[in-house]
C-alpha positions in Angstrom: 0.0 -0.1 0.0 2.9 2.5 0.8 4.5 1.9 -2.6 1.1 2.4 -4.3 0.7 5.8 -2.3 4.1 6.7 -3.1 3.9 6.2 -7.0 0.5 8.2 -7.1 2.3 11.0 -5.1 5.1 11.0 -7.6 2.6 11.1 -10.6 0.7 13.8 -9.3 3.8 15.9 -8.5 5.1 15.5 -12.1 1.6 16.5 -13.6 1.5 19.4 -11.4 5.0 20.5 -12.4 4.3 19.9 -16.0 1.1 22.1 -15.6 3.1 25.0 -13.9 5.6 24.9 -16.9 3.0 25.0 -19.3 1.3 28.0 -17.7 4.7 30.0 -17.5 5.5 29.2 -20.9 2.2 30.4 -22.2 1.9 33.6 -19.8 1.7 36.7 -21.9 3.0 40.1 -20.7 1.4 43.0 -22.3 3.0 46.4 -22.7 5.1 48.7 -24.8 7.8 46.7 -26.8 9.2 49.4 -28.8 12.5 50.4 -27.5 12.4 54.1 -28.7 9.1 54.7 -26.8 8.9 56.8 -23.6 7.2 53.9 -21.8 9.2 51.0 -23.2 8.7 47.7 -21.0 11.7 45.6 -21.5 9.8 42.6 -19.9 6.6 42.8 -22.2 6.2 40.0 -24.6 3.2 41.3 -26.4 2.7 44.9 -27.5 -0.6 46.2 -26.4 -0.5 49.6 -28.4 0.3 51.7 -25.6 3.5 53.1 -26.6 3.9 56.8 -26.5 6.9 58.8 -28.0 9.0 61.8 -27.2 11.5 63.8 -29.0 14.6 61.7 -27.6 15.6 58.8 -29.7 17.2 58.8 -33.1 17.7 62.0 -34.9 15.0 64.4 -36.6 15.5 65.2 -40.3 13.5 68.2 -41.4 11.3 68.0 -44.5 9.4 71.2 -44.5 9.7 74.6 -43.1 6.8 76.9 -43.1 7.1 80.6 -42.0 4.1 82.9 -41.6 4.6 86.6 -41.1 2.8 89.8 -40.4 5.2 92.7 -41.0 4.9 96.2 -40.4 7.5 98.5 -41.8 7.7 102.2 -41.0 10.2 105.2 -41.5 9.9 108.3 -39.6 6.6 107.1 -38.1 5.1 106.5 -41.4 4.1 103.0 -42.4 4.9 101.9 -45.9 4.3 98.2 -45.6 1.7 96.2 -43.8 1.8 92.6 -45.2 1.1 89.0 -44.3 3.0 86.3 -46.0 3.7 82.7 -45.9 6.8 80.9 -47.0 7.1 77.2 -47.5 10.7 75.7 -48.0 11.2 72.0 -48.9 14.7 72.3 -50.4 17.0 70.9 -47.5 20.2 72.9 -49.1 18.3 76.1 -48.4 17.5 75.2 -44.7 19.8 76.4 -42.0 19.5 73.3 -40.0 18.2 69.9 -41.4 19.3 67.3 -38.8 18.4 67.8 -35.1 19.3 65.5 -32.2 17.8 65.8 -28.6 20.0 63.8 -26.4 18.8 62.0 -23.2 21.2 63.9 -21.2 19.8 67.3 -22.2 22.4 68.1 -24.9 21.3 69.5 -28.5 23.0 69.3 -31.8 22.0 70.4 -35.2 23.6 69.9 -38.5 23.1 71.3 -42.1 22.4 69.3 -45.2 26.2 68.9 -45.7 26.6 67.4 -42.1 28.4 70.3 -40.7 27.6 71.0 -37.2 25.8 74.6 -37.1 24.4 74.8 -33.6 24.9 73.0 -30.3 23.6 73.5 -26.7 21.1 72.2 -24.2 17.4 71.6 -24.3 14.6 71.1 -21.5 10.9 70.2 -21.9 7.9 71.3 -19.9 4.8 69.7 -21.0 4.6 70.5 -24.9 7.1 73.4 -24.5 10.7 72.6 -25.4 13.4 75.5 -24.6 16.6 75.2 -26.6 19.5 77.2 -25.5 22.4 77.8 -27.8 23.8 81.3 -28.8 20.0 82.2 -28.2 17.1 80.9 -26.4 14.2 79.5 -28.5 11.0 78.2 -27.0 8.9 76.0 -29.3 5.7 73.9 -28.8 5.3 70.4 -29.8 2.2 70.1 -31.9 2.4 66.3 -32.4 5.1 63.8 -32.1 4.9 60.1 -33.0 7.3 57.2 -33.5 8.1 58.7 -37.1 7.1 62.4 -37.2 7.5 65.6 -35.3 5.6 68.9 -35.9 6.6 71.8 -33.9 6.0 75.5 -33.8 7.8 78.6 -32.7 6.1 81.9 -32.4 7.5 85.3 -31.7 7.9 88.9 -32.4 11.0 90.7 -33.6 11.3 94.5 -33.6 14.4 96.3 -35.0 15.7 99.2 -37.1 17.8 98.7 -40.2 18.7 101.4 -42.9 16.4 103.9 -41.3 13.5 101.4 -41.3 11.8 100.2 -38.4 10.5 96.6 -38.5 7.7 95.1 -36.3 7.3 91.4 -37.3 5.0 88.8 -35.9 5.8 85.3 -36.9 4.9 81.7 -36.7 7.4 79.0 -37.7 6.4 75.6 -38.2 8.7 72.7 -39.0 7.9 69.1 -40.0 10.5 66.4 -39.1 10.9 62.6 -39.8 12.6 60.5 -37.2 15.7 58.5 -38.2 15.7 55.7 -35.7 19.3 55.1 -36.1 20.4 58.3 -35.1 23.0 60.4 -36.8 26.7 59.9 -37.1 29.1 62.5 -38.8 32.9 63.1 -38.8 32.2 66.9 -38.8 31.2 67.3 -35.2 33.9 69.6 -34.6 33.0 72.2 -37.4 30.6 75.0 -36.4 29.4 77.2 -39.2 28.4 80.7 -38.5 24.6 80.6 -39.0 22.2 83.3 -40.5 20.6 85.3 -37.9 16.7 84.8 -37.7 16.3 88.6 -38.0 18.3 88.4 -41.3 16.2 85.7 -42.6 13.1 87.6 -41.7 14.3 90.7 -43.7 15.3 88.7 -46.6 11.8 87.1 -46.7 10.1 90.6 -46.6 12.3 92.2 -49.2 11.7 89.3 -51.7 
């Protein structure tokens, strides 16, 4: 009788162990499985569609720049230009910066279409607002960011005098980017070109 009970006990234990192993093998851990996402879960075995994305990860390639301006130009108190215009740029050779990278440690770099470093500094994000500090401080707003695309705007006002004319310009700059998940590598990281001032770009646009 003892041996019968022992055999039954061994068989029962073996079956229970096999059942536990089967359950463990078929357990699905749902979560975000995309390593570039802000909520990536390294333990997840099944993506549940919950992934969210930020501006860190890879590098952003500028596809289109759109500038809308309302400019009032006066001289001696007399207004001789009051106009609103929009310019759209898709030629990357004409863009000041084409590649931007936001590092996880808060560093920021930007390169032109020839892979020359044109700007570097730091960045910080608060909600949808991103502040980039280089030679100047620019505060932009993220309109949308996904795994593959980023749209952001910068709004502001520039007032200045040049050649006796007083300029008062309200502007909205919108940029559309595509994410390169592999990031960006270049041998030109030590080159820093003098970039065109934003004021000069506004004047050039108005004078066209």
